DOMARTI-658551 format. One record per atom (N, C-alpha, C): residue number from 1; residue in three letters; atom name; x, y, z. Coordinates in nm, 3 decimals. Example, Ala and Ser with C-alpha at 12.3 -4.5 7.8 and 13.67 -1.06 7.14 Angstrom:
2
{1,'ALA','N',{1.319,-0.569,0.780}},
{1,'ALA','CA',{1.230,-0.450,0.780}},
{1,'ALA','C',{1.320,-0.330,0.780}},
{2,'SER','N',{1.285,-0.225,0.708}},
{2,'SER','CA',{1.367,-0.106,0.714}},
{2,'SER','C',{1.290,0.003,0.787}},
END
This chain:
152
{1,'MET','N',{0.073,-0.121,-0.006}},
{1,'MET','CA',{0.009,-0.006,0.008}},
{1,'MET','C',{0.098,0.124,-0.002}},
{2,'ASN','N',{0.044,0.227,-0.078}},
{2,'ASN','CA',{0.119,0.351,-0.067}},
{2,'ASN','C',{0.098,0.432,0.044}},
{3,'ARG','N',{0.150,0.557,0.057}},
{3,'ARG','CA',{0.122,0.641,0.173}},
{3,'ARG','C',{-0.026,0.683,0.197}},
{4,'LYS','N',{-0.094,0.723,0.077}},
{4,'LYS','CA',{-0.229,0.761,0.106}},
{4,'LYS','C',{-0.312,0.665,0.130}},
{5,'GLU','N',{-0.277,0.522,0.075}},
{5,'GLU','CA',{-0.367,0.402,0.131}},
{5,'GLU','C',{-0.336,0.361,0.269}},
{6,'ASN','N',{-0.226,0.390,0.314}},
{6,'ASN','CA',{-0.194,0.363,0.449}},
{6,'ASN','C',{-0.252,0.463,0.541}},
{7,'ASP','N',{-0.259,0.589,0.516}},
{7,'ASP','CA',{-0.333,0.698,0.587}},
{7,'ASP','C',{-0.469,0.669,0.595}},
{8,'ILE','N',{-0.530,0.624,0.485}},
{8,'ILE','CA',{-0.674,0.595,0.494}},
{8,'ILE','C',{-0.695,0.475,0.570}},
{9,'ALA','N',{-0.615,0.365,0.577}},
{9,'ALA','CA',{-0.648,0.257,0.658}},
{9,'ALA','C',{-0.628,0.285,0.806}},
{10,'ALA','N',{-0.508,0.370,0.841}},
{10,'ALA','CA',{-0.505,0.407,0.973}},
{10,'ALA','C',{-0.633,0.495,1.037}},
{11,'LEU','N',{-0.676,0.574,0.943}},
{11,'LEU','CA',{-0.802,0.664,0.981}},
{11,'LEU','C',{-0.921,0.565,0.997}},
{12,'ILE','N',{-0.953,0.481,0.913}},
{12,'ILE','CA',{-1.073,0.390,0.924}},
{12,'ILE','C',{-1.045,0.254,1.008}},
{13,'ALA','N',{-0.942,0.236,1.057}},
{13,'ALA','CA',{-0.922,0.100,1.134}},
{13,'ALA','C',{-1.005,0.100,1.250}},
{14,'PRO','N',{-1.021,0.213,1.345}},
{14,'PRO','CA',{-1.103,0.199,1.445}},
{14,'PRO','C',{-1.259,0.180,1.424}},
{15,'VAL','N',{-1.314,0.242,1.333}},
{15,'VAL','CA',{-1.460,0.209,1.276}},
{15,'VAL','C',{-1.469,0.065,1.220}},
{16,'VAL','N',{-1.363,0.022,1.140}},
{16,'VAL','CA',{-1.368,-0.107,1.098}},
{16,'VAL','C',{-1.377,-0.216,1.227}},
{17,'ALA','N',{-1.300,-0.180,1.316}},
{17,'ALA','CA',{-1.274,-0.262,1.435}},
{17,'ALA','C',{-1.412,-0.281,1.522}},
{18,'MET','N',{-1.465,-0.157,1.512}},
{18,'MET','CA',{-1.611,-0.164,1.572}},
{18,'MET','C',{-1.713,-0.262,1.529}},
{19,'GLU','N',{-1.696,-0.301,1.415}},
{19,'GLU','CA',{-1.779,-0.379,1.340}},
{19,'GLU','C',{-1.718,-0.545,1.348}},
{20,'GLY','N',{-1.619,-0.548,1.431}},
{20,'GLY','CA',{-1.561,-0.682,1.450}},
{20,'GLY','C',{-1.478,-0.741,1.327}},
{21,'CYS','N',{-1.422,-0.645,1.260}},
{21,'CYS','CA',{-1.354,-0.681,1.150}},
{21,'CYS','C',{-1.210,-0.617,1.161}},
{22,'GLU','N',{-1.122,-0.652,1.051}},
{22,'GLU','CA',{-0.993,-0.576,1.049}},
{22,'GLU','C',{-0.958,-0.547,0.908}},
{23,'ILE','N',{-0.883,-0.456,0.879}},
{23,'ILE','CA',{-0.837,-0.424,0.749}},
{23,'ILE','C',{-0.758,-0.515,0.683}},
{24,'TRP','N',{-0.781,-0.569,0.577}},
{24,'TRP','CA',{-0.691,-0.661,0.495}},
{24,'TRP','C',{-0.598,-0.573,0.418}},
{25,'GLY','N',{-0.666,-0.476,0.365}},
{25,'GLY','CA',{-0.591,-0.388,0.262}},
{25,'GLY','C',{-0.678,-0.259,0.192}},
{26,'VAL','N',{-0.605,-0.174,0.144}},
{26,'VAL','CA',{-0.689,-0.070,0.103}},
{26,'VAL','C',{-0.618,-0.035,-0.053}},
{27,'GLU','N',{-0.694,-0.012,-0.139}},
{27,'GLU','CA',{-0.654,0.023,-0.263}},
{27,'GLU','C',{-0.717,0.158,-0.303}},
{28,'TYR','N',{-0.642,0.251,-0.348}},
{28,'TYR','CA',{-0.719,0.382,-0.411}},
{28,'TYR','C',{-0.666,0.420,-0.539}},
{29,'ARG','N',{-0.750,0.387,-0.635}},
{29,'ARG','CA',{-0.700,0.452,-0.783}},
{29,'ARG','C',{-0.766,0.557,-0.829}},
{30,'ALA','N',{-0.703,0.671,-0.830}},
{30,'ALA','CA',{-0.743,0.804,-0.885}},
{30,'ALA','C',{-0.744,0.803,-1.037}},
{31,'GLN','N',{-0.871,0.819,-1.093}},
{31,'GLN','CA',{-0.891,0.822,-1.214}},
{31,'GLN','C',{-0.995,0.915,-1.284}},
{32,'GLY','N',{-0.935,1.037,-1.243}},
{32,'GLY','CA',{-1.019,1.154,-1.267}},
{32,'GLY','C',{-1.176,1.155,-1.204}},
{33,'ARG','N',{-1.259,1.153,-1.279}},
{33,'ARG','CA',{-1.396,1.146,-1.221}},
{33,'ARG','C',{-1.453,1.004,-1.186}},
{34,'HIS','N',{-1.358,0.904,-1.201}},
{34,'HIS','CA',{-1.398,0.766,-1.187}},
{34,'HIS','C',{-1.306,0.715,-1.071}},
{35,'SER','N',{-1.276,0.764,-0.979}},
{35,'SER','CA',{-1.184,0.728,-0.881}},
{35,'SER','C',{-1.250,0.603,-0.789}},
{36,'LYS','N',{-1.164,0.522,-0.740}},
{36,'LYS','CA',{-1.212,0.398,-0.665}},
{36,'LYS','C',{-1.133,0.392,-0.530}},
{37,'LEU','N',{-1.212,0.373,-0.447}},
{37,'LEU','CA',{-1.156,0.336,-0.299}},
{37,'LEU','C',{-1.195,0.193,-0.265}},
{38,'ALA','N',{-1.115,0.093,-0.281}},
{38,'ALA','CA',{-1.143,-0.055,-0.244}},
{38,'ALA','C',{-1.111,-0.081,-0.106}},
{39,'ILE','N',{-1.193,-0.118,-0.009}},
{39,'ILE','CA',{-1.146,-0.165,0.126}},
{39,'ILE','C',{-1.163,-0.304,0.138}},
{40,'TYR','N',{-1.058,-0.379,0.172}},
{40,'TYR','CA',{-1.088,-0.525,0.194}},
{40,'TYR','C',{-1.079,-0.557,0.346}},
{41,'ILE','N',{-1.182,-0.606,0.398}},
{41,'ILE','CA',{-1.201,-0.645,0.534}},
{41,'ILE','C',{-1.211,-0.793,0.556}},
{42,'ASP','N',{-1.161,-0.846,0.675}},
{42,'ASP','CA',{-1.152,-0.969,0.710}},
{42,'ASP','C',{-1.168,-0.994,0.856}},
{43,'SER','N',{-1.211,-1.109,0.886}},
{43,'SER','CA',{-1.249,-1.157,1.044}},
{43,'SER','C',{-1.218,-1.298,1.054}},
{44,'ASP','N',{-1.191,-1.344,1.171}},
{44,'ASP','CA',{-1.203,-1.508,1.190}},
{44,'ASP','C',{-1.314,-1.573,1.166}},
{45,'GLU','N',{-1.442,-1.519,1.171}},
{45,'GLU','CA',{-1.547,-1.559,1.146}},
{45,'GLU','C',{-1.604,-1.566,0.975}},
{46,'GLY','N',{-1.521,-1.480,0.899}},
{46,'GLY','CA',{-1.551,-1.475,0.786}},
{46,'GLY','C',{-1.640,-1.328,0.767}},
{47,'ILE','N',{-1.645,-1.284,0.632}},
{47,'ILE','CA',{-1.710,-1.168,0.605}},
{47,'ILE','C',{-1.843,-1.199,0.530}},
{48,'SER','N',{-1.967,-1.122,0.591}},
{48,'SER','CA',{-2.083,-1.129,0.521}},
{48,'SER','C',{-2.108,-1.019,0.455}},
{49,'VAL','N',{-2.216,-1.003,0.369}},
{49,'VAL','CA',{-2.272,-0.900,0.298}},
{49,'VAL','C',{-2.304,-0.775,0.398}},
{50,'ASP','N',{-2.357,-0.832,0.511}},
{50,'ASP','CA',{-2.391,-0.727,0.622}},
{50,'ASP','C',{-2.277,-0.658,0.684}},
{51,'HIS','N',{-2.162,-0.740,0.686}},
{51,'HIS','CA',{-2.039,-0.660,0.769}},
{51,'HIS','C',{-1.992,-0.559,0.656}},
{52,'CYS','N',{-2.000,-0.594,0.527}},
{52,'CYS','CA',{-1.948,-0.505,0.424}},
{52,'CYS','C',{-2.055,-0.370,0.421}},
{53,'GLU','N',{-2.178,-0.404,0.441}},
{53,'GLU','CA',{-2.271,-0.270,0.423}},
{53,'GLU','C',{-2.251,-0.189,0.566}},
{54,'ARG','N',{-2.236,-0.260,0.684}},
{54,'ARG','CA',{-2.218,-0.159,0.786}},
{54,'ARG','C',{-2.076,-0.099,0.796}},
{55,'VAL','N',{-1.970,-0.163,0.744}},
{55,'VAL','CA',{-1.844,-0.105,0.727}},
{55,'VAL','C',{-1.836,0.019,0.631}},
{56,'SER','N',{-1.915,-0.024,0.509}},
{56,'SER','CA',{-1.920,0.096,0.416}},
{56,'SER','C',{-1.988,0.215,0.486}},
{57,'ARG','N',{-2.101,0.200,0.538}},
{57,'ARG','CA',{-2.163,0.333,0.590}},
{57,'ARG','C',{-2.062,0.398,0.697}},
{58,'ARG','N',{-2.013,0.316,0.779}},
{58,'ARG','CA',{-1.928,0.379,0.887}},
{58,'ARG','C',{-1.806,0.448,0.807}},
{59,'VAL','N',{-1.733,0.383,0.724}},
{59,'VAL','CA',{-1.611,0.443,0.651}},
{59,'VAL','C',{-1.670,0.559,0.586}},
{60,'SER','N',{-1.779,0.566,0.508}},
{60,'SER','CA',{-1.824,0.668,0.432}},
{60,'SER','C',{-1.845,0.799,0.500}},
{61,'ASP','N',{-1.888,0.783,0.647}},
{61,'ASP','CA',{-1.914,0.904,0.717}},
{61,'ASP','C',{-1.788,0.954,0.769}},
{62,'VAL','N',{-1.673,0.864,0.799}},
{62,'VAL','CA',{-1.562,0.902,0.842}},
{62,'VAL','C',{-1.497,0.981,0.719}},
{63,'LEU','N',{-1.492,0.928,0.616}},
{63,'LEU','CA',{-1.421,0.992,0.492}},
{63,'LEU','C',{-1.482,1.136,0.468}},
{64,'ASP','N',{-1.620,1.135,0.468}},
{64,'ASP','CA',{-1.677,1.248,0.447}},
{64,'ASP','C',{-1.656,1.364,0.533}},
{65,'VAL','N',{-1.636,1.342,0.686}},
{65,'VAL','CA',{-1.615,1.442,0.779}},
{65,'VAL','C',{-1.460,1.472,0.776}},
{66,'GLU','N',{-1.364,1.376,0.742}},
{66,'GLU','CA',{-1.233,1.408,0.743}},
{66,'GLU','C',{-1.186,1.470,0.610}},
{67,'GLU','N',{-1.272,1.451,0.494}},
{67,'GLU','CA',{-1.226,1.502,0.384}},
{67,'GLU','C',{-1.103,1.452,0.317}},
{68,'VAL','N',{-1.069,1.328,0.337}},
{68,'VAL','CA',{-0.933,1.264,0.306}},
{68,'VAL','C',{-0.925,1.266,0.155}},
{69,'LEU','N',{-1.035,1.241,0.073}},
{69,'LEU','CA',{-1.018,1.234,-0.069}},
{69,'LEU','C',{-1.083,1.358,-0.125}},
{70,'THR','N',{-1.045,1.402,-0.239}},
{70,'THR','CA',{-1.086,1.524,-0.300}},
{70,'THR','C',{-1.156,1.481,-0.422}},
{71,'GLY','N',{-1.269,1.528,-0.454}},
{71,'GLY','CA',{-1.347,1.490,-0.570}},
{71,'GLY','C',{-1.447,1.354,-0.536}},
{72,'ALA','N',{-1.504,1.321,-0.653}},
{72,'ALA','CA',{-1.608,1.193,-0.630}},
{72,'ALA','C',{-1.499,1.079,-0.647}},
{73,'TYR','N',{-1.550,0.978,-0.589}},
{73,'TYR','CA',{-1.506,0.847,-0.577}},
{73,'TYR','C',{-1.621,0.721,-0.562}},
{74,'THR','N',{-1.578,0.626,-0.589}},
{74,'THR','CA',{-1.659,0.518,-0.573}},
{74,'THR','C',{-1.591,0.429,-0.444}},
{75,'LEU','N',{-1.683,0.390,-0.348}},
{75,'LEU','CA',{-1.649,0.321,-0.224}},
{75,'LEU','C',{-1.685,0.185,-0.242}},
{76,'GLU','N',{-1.582,0.089,-0.228}},
{76,'GLU','CA',{-1.626,-0.048,-0.255}},
{76,'GLU','C',{-1.565,-0.123,-0.122}},
{77,'VAL','N',{-1.660,-0.198,-0.057}},
{77,'VAL','CA',{-1.599,-0.270,0.066}},
{77,'VAL','C',{-1.628,-0.435,0.056}},
{78,'SER','N',{-1.511,-0.507,0.066}},
{78,'SER','CA',{-1.546,-0.651,0.034}},
{78,'SER','C',{-1.448,-0.722,0.113}},
{79,'SER','N',{-1.478,-0.865,0.133}},
{79,'SER','CA',{-1.360,-0.948,0.175}},
{79,'SER','C',{-1.266,-0.972,0.087}},
{80,'PRO','N',{-1.150,-0.999,0.122}},
{80,'PRO','CA',{-1.019,-1.013,0.040}},
{80,'PRO','C',{-1.049,-1.122,-0.070}},
{81,'GLY','N',{-1.150,-1.230,-0.054}},
{81,'GLY','CA',{-1.181,-1.319,-0.120}},
{81,'GLY','C',{-1.074,-1.441,-0.141}},
{82,'MET','N',{-1.099,-1.536,-0.214}},
{82,'MET','CA',{-1.016,-1.647,-0.248}},
{82,'MET','C',{-0.897,-1.602,-0.315}},
{83,'ASP','N',{-0.905,-1.511,-0.415}},
{83,'ASP','CA',{-0.781,-1.467,-0.497}},
{83,'ASP','C',{-0.707,-1.349,-0.420}},
{84,'ARG','N',{-0.722,-1.348,-0.288}},
{84,'ARG','CA',{-0.671,-1.210,-0.227}},
{84,'ARG','C',{-0.542,-1.167,-0.262}},
{85,'ILE','N',{-0.536,-1.051,-0.251}},
{85,'ILE','CA',{-0.402,-0.971,-0.281}},
{85,'ILE','C',{-0.337,-0.957,-0.162}},
{86,'LEU','N',{-0.217,-0.987,-0.167}},
{86,'LEU','CA',{-0.104,-0.978,-0.053}},
{86,'LEU','C',{-0.061,-0.835,-0.031}},
{87,'PHE','N',{-0.099,-0.759,0.084}},
{87,'PHE','CA',{-0.072,-0.616,0.092}},
{87,'PHE','C',{0.063,-0.608,0.191}},
{88,'LYS','N',{0.079,-0.682,0.287}},
{88,'LYS','CA',{0.147,-0.667,0.385}},
{88,'LYS','C',{0.247,-0.798,0.414}},
{89,'PRO','N',{0.364,-0.763,0.477}},
{89,'PRO','CA',{0.459,-0.889,0.482}},
{89,'PRO','C',{0.388,-1.009,0.575}},
{90,'GLU','N',{0.306,-0.973,0.669}},
{90,'GLU','CA',{0.242,-1.081,0.745}},
{90,'GLU','C',{0.151,-1.165,0.648}},
{91,'HIS','N',{0.103,-1.102,0.547}},
{91,'HIS','CA',{0.017,-1.183,0.453}},
{91,'HIS','C',{0.087,-1.297,0.372}},
{92,'TYR','N',{0.227,-1.236,0.340}},
{92,'TYR','CA',{0.306,-1.337,0.273}},
{92,'TYR','C',{0.340,-1.466,0.375}},
{93,'GLU','N',{0.357,-1.417,0.509}},
{93,'GLU','CA',{0.373,-1.546,0.591}},
{93,'GLU','C',{0.246,-1.633,0.599}},
{94,'SER','N',{0.150,-1.578,0.631}},
{94,'SER','CA',{0.017,-1.670,0.632}},
{94,'SER','C',{-0.021,-1.742,0.524}},
{95,'CYS','N',{0.005,-1.683,0.403}},
{95,'CYS','CA',{-0.026,-1.758,0.279}},
{95,'CYS','C',{0.086,-1.855,0.231}},
{96,'ALA','N',{0.203,-1.864,0.296}},
{96,'ALA','CA',{0.292,-1.976,0.257}},
{96,'ALA','C',{0.241,-2.111,0.233}},
{97,'GLY','N',{0.284,-2.156,0.124}},
{97,'GLY','CA',{0.237,-2.284,0.070}},
{97,'GLY','C',{0.134,-2.275,-0.047}},
{98,'GLU','N',{0.076,-2.147,-0.052}},
{98,'GLU','CA',{-0.030,-2.127,-0.150}},
{98,'GLU','C',{0.042,-2.099,-0.291}},
{99,'GLU','N',{-0.021,-2.118,-0.378}},
{99,'GLU','CA',{0.024,-2.080,-0.529}},
{99,'GLU','C',{-0.011,-1.930,-0.540}},
{100,'ILE','N',{0.084,-1.850,-0.586}},
{100,'ILE','CA',{0.053,-1.706,-0.612}},
{100,'ILE','C',{0.114,-1.658,-0.737}},
{101,'GLU','N',{0.039,-1.546,-0.796}},
{101,'GLU','CA',{0.087,-1.485,-0.910}},
{101,'GLU','C',{0.147,-1.343,-0.870}},
{102,'VAL','N',{0.265,-1.312,-0.911}},
{102,'VAL','CA',{0.331,-1.180,-0.879}},
{102,'VAL','C',{0.353,-1.114,-1.005}},
{103,'ARG','N',{0.335,-0.963,-0.988}},
{103,'ARG','CA',{0.356,-0.871,-1.098}},
{103,'ARG','C',{0.477,-0.788,-1.032}},
{104,'LEU','N',{0.565,-0.779,-1.115}},
{104,'LEU','CA',{0.685,-0.708,-1.081}},
{104,'LEU','C',{0.683,-0.574,-1.140}},
{105,'ASN','N',{0.763,-0.466,-1.065}},
{105,'ASN','CA',{0.775,-0.328,-1.134}},
{105,'ASN','C',{0.891,-0.323,-1.238}},
{106,'TYR','N',{0.992,-0.421,-1.215}},
{106,'TYR','CA',{1.115,-0.444,-1.282}},
{106,'TYR','C',{1.133,-0.588,-1.302}},
{107,'PRO','N',{1.172,-0.624,-1.440}},
{107,'PRO','CA',{1.172,-0.769,-1.468}},
{107,'PRO','C',{1.272,-0.838,-1.383}},
{108,'VAL','N',{1.262,-0.967,-1.355}},
{108,'VAL','CA',{1.372,-1.062,-1.291}},
{108,'VAL','C',{1.379,-1.172,-1.396}},
{109,'ASP','N',{1.492,-1.210,-1.438}},
{109,'ASP','CA',{1.512,-1.315,-1.544}},
{109,'ASP','C',{1.431,-1.285,-1.656}},
{110,'GLY','N',{1.410,-1.176,-1.696}},
{110,'GLY','CA',{1.348,-1.126,-1.824}},
{110,'GLY','C',{1.202,-1.124,-1.814}},
{111,'THR','N',{1.141,-1.143,-1.694}},
{111,'THR','CA',{0.998,-1.152,-1.682}},
{111,'THR','C',{0.948,-1.059,-1.571}},
{112,'LYS','N',{0.826,-1.008,-1.593}},
{112,'LYS','CA',{0.764,-0.930,-1.498}},
{112,'LYS','C',{0.657,-0.996,-1.437}},
{113,'ARG','N',{0.623,-1.113,-1.457}},
{113,'ARG','CA',{0.525,-1.187,-1.408}},
{113,'ARG','C',{0.583,-1.334,-1.359}},
{114,'ILE','N',{0.559,-1.368,-1.233}},
{114,'ILE','CA',{0.590,-1.503,-1.177}},
{114,'ILE','C',{0.487,-1.584,-1.111}},
{115,'ARG','N',{0.464,-1.701,-1.156}},
{115,'ARG','CA',{0.357,-1.777,-1.079}},
{115,'ARG','C',{0.412,-1.901,-1.033}},
{116,'GLY','N',{0.402,-1.922,-0.902}},
{116,'GLY','CA',{0.461,-2.015,-0.842}},
{116,'GLY','C',{0.403,-2.047,-0.684}},
{117,'VAL','N',{0.466,-2.126,-0.618}},
{117,'VAL','CA',{0.434,-2.144,-0.481}},
{117,'VAL','C',{0.510,-2.053,-0.395}},
{118,'LEU','N',{0.436,-1.991,-0.299}},
{118,'LEU','CA',{0.474,-1.904,-0.214}},
{118,'LEU','C',{0.555,-1.978,-0.092}},
{119,'MET','N',{0.685,-1.952,-0.094}},
{119,'MET','CA',{0.764,-2.013,0.030}},
{119,'MET','C',{0.779,-1.947,0.140}},
{120,'GLY','N',{0.751,-1.839,0.145}},
{120,'GLY','CA',{0.749,-1.740,0.258}},
{120,'GLY','C',{0.831,-1.612,0.245}},
{121,'LEU','N',{0.885,-1.537,0.333}},
{121,'LEU','CA',{0.959,-1.425,0.326}},
{121,'LEU','C',{1.109,-1.477,0.386}},
{122,'GLU','N',{1.202,-1.416,0.329}},
{122,'GLU','CA',{1.343,-1.428,0.395}},
{122,'GLU','C',{1.373,-1.252,0.395}},
{123,'GLY','N',{1.375,-1.203,0.516}},
{123,'GLY','CA',{1.408,-1.051,0.522}},
{123,'GLY','C',{1.294,-0.976,0.460}},
{124,'ASP','N',{1.339,-0.907,0.371}},
{124,'ASP','CA',{1.238,-0.812,0.273}},
{124,'ASP','C',{1.211,-0.886,0.136}},
{125,'GLU','N',{1.248,-0.990,0.126}},
{125,'GLU','CA',{1.230,-1.072,-0.009}},
{125,'GLU','C',{1.117,-1.175,0.008}},
{126,'VAL','N',{1.041,-1.196,-0.101}},
{126,'VAL','CA',{0.939,-1.293,-0.123}},
{126,'VAL','C',{0.996,-1.420,-0.182}},
{127,'VAL','N',{0.989,-1.515,-0.138}},
{127,'VAL','CA',{1.053,-1.642,-0.186}},
{127,'VAL','C',{0.942,-1.715,-0.269}},
{128,'VAL','N',{0.960,-1.732,-0.403}},
{128,'VAL','CA',{0.848,-1.814,-0.469}},
{128,'VAL','C',{0.942,-1.911,-0.566}},
{129,'ARG','N',{0.869,-2.039,-0.550}},
{129,'ARG','CA',{0.927,-2.156,-0.614}},
{129,'ARG','C',{0.823,-2.183,-0.740}},
{130,'SER','N',{0.883,-2.174,-0.874}},
{130,'SER','CA',{0.830,-2.197,-0.975}},
{130,'SER','C',{0.880,-2.305,-1.062}},
{131,'GLY','N',{0.844,-2.431,-1.054}},
{131,'GLY','CA',{0.909,-2.546,-1.110}},
{131,'GLY','C',{1.039,-2.574,-1.033}},
{132,'GLU','N',{1.149,-2.583,-1.111}},
{132,'GLU','CA',{1.273,-2.594,-1.061}},
{132,'GLU','C',{1.331,-2.483,-0.996}},
{133,'ASP','N',{1.304,-2.368,-1.041}},
{133,'ASP','CA',{1.348,-2.213,-1.021}},
{133,'ASP','C',{1.300,-2.174,-0.891}},
{134,'GLU','N',{1.384,-2.108,-0.801}},
{134,'GLU','CA',{1.331,-2.032,-0.683}},
{134,'GLU','C',{1.372,-1.877,-0.709}},
{135,'TYR','N',{1.276,-1.801,-0.680}},
{135,'TYR','CA',{1.295,-1.653,-0.704}},
{135,'TYR','C',{1.310,-1.586,-0.558}},
{136,'LEU','N',{1.393,-1.501,-0.551}},
{136,'LEU','CA',{1.408,-1.399,-0.431}},
{136,'LEU','C',{1.360,-1.262,-0.488}},
{137,'LEU','N',{1.234,-1.232,-0.446}},
{137,'LEU','CA',{1.168,-1.102,-0.499}},
{137,'LEU','C',{1.185,-0.991,-0.389}},
{138,'PRO','N',{1.254,-0.893,-0.421}},
{138,'PRO','CA',{1.243,-0.782,-0.310}},
{138,'PRO','C',{1.088,-0.734,-0.308}},
{139,'LEU','N',{1.058,-0.713,-0.202}},
{139,'LEU','CA',{0.908,-0.652,-0.160}},
{139,'LEU','C',{0.894,-0.522,-0.236}},
{140,'GLU','N',{0.995,-0.426,-0.234}},
{140,'GLU','CA',{0.977,-0.311,-0.307}},
{140,'GLU','C',{0.937,-0.319,-0.452}},
{141,'ASN','N',{0.994,-0.438,-0.537}},
{141,'ASN','CA',{0.983,-0.467,-0.663}},
{141,'ASN','C',{0.843,-0.527,-0.696}},
{142,'VAL','N',{0.756,-0.590,-0.593}},
{142,'VAL','CA',{0.632,-0.638,-0.618}},
{142,'VAL','C',{0.536,-0.529,-0.614}},
{143,'GLN','N',{0.476,-0.546,-0.754}},
{143,'GLN','CA',{0.370,-0.442,-0.769}},
{143,'GLN','C',{0.244,-0.484,-0.709}},
{144,'ARG','N',{0.221,-0.632,-0.744}},
{144,'ARG','CA',{0.097,-0.691,-0.683}},
{144,'ARG','C',{0.130,-0.825,-0.672}},
{145,'ALA','N',{0.078,-0.888,-0.573}},
{145,'ALA','CA',{0.079,-1.030,-0.546}},
{145,'ALA','C',{-0.062,-1.095,-0.508}},
{146,'ARG','N',{-0.102,-1.192,-0.589}},
{146,'ARG','CA',{-0.236,-1.242,-0.557}},
{146,'ARG','C',{-0.242,-1.381,-0.548}},
{147,'VAL','N',{-0.305,-1.447,-0.451}},
{147,'VAL','CA',{-0.328,-1.590,-0.430}},
{147,'VAL','C',{-0.404,-1.635,-0.547}},
{148,'VAL','N',{-0.353,-1.765,-0.606}},
{148,'VAL','CA',{-0.428,-1.806,-0.721}},
{148,'VAL','C',{-0.529,-1.921,-0.646}},
{149,'PRO','N',{-0.655,-1.892,-0.662}},
{149,'PRO','CA',{-0.758,-1.998,-0.601}},
{149,'PRO','C',{-0.737,-2.141,-0.648}},
{150,'ARG','N',{-0.761,-2.234,-0.545}},
{150,'ARG','CA',{-0.785,-2.363,-0.585}},
{150,'ARG','C',{-0.918,-2.405,-0.571}},
{151,'PHE','N',{-0.973,-2.486,-0.668}},
{151,'PHE','CA',{-1.108,-2.537,-0.673}},
{151,'PHE','C',{-1.087,-2.687,-0.681}},
{152,'ASP','N',{-1.051,-2.748,-0.568}},
{152,'ASP','CA',{-1.035,-2.898,-0.552}},
{152,'ASP','C',{-1.188,-2.964,-0.534}},
END
């Protein structure tokens, strides 16, 4: 998450917690008149539509009062889903053993996309095994990492 997304997460964390949830991640895409703020929430019991609705109302009120975002935007609150985006180092640790797809800012071995099994973190590097190859990917080079859902 970038600085603005981190600031938004810190601002709304208390109201999200009031609903028994935690923030998994925040994405803000400024696209002129069609900006979008996506907030992903999670809880040990799972996330229902009711959770999303209540969190959406509370977050909307806070954002309106604090005027964090200028201009119009669409607010979207949802669970991280099966194909969850990995935002924080602890997400990489908790999803070790899962297949992930990683998009990179800069190529590694000639590619900007790597798909393989997440082995975990070593310091500030994501360890991904793809076939016989093992990649050490600096977190700052990871544009987006997402779990590839399994439908067994």
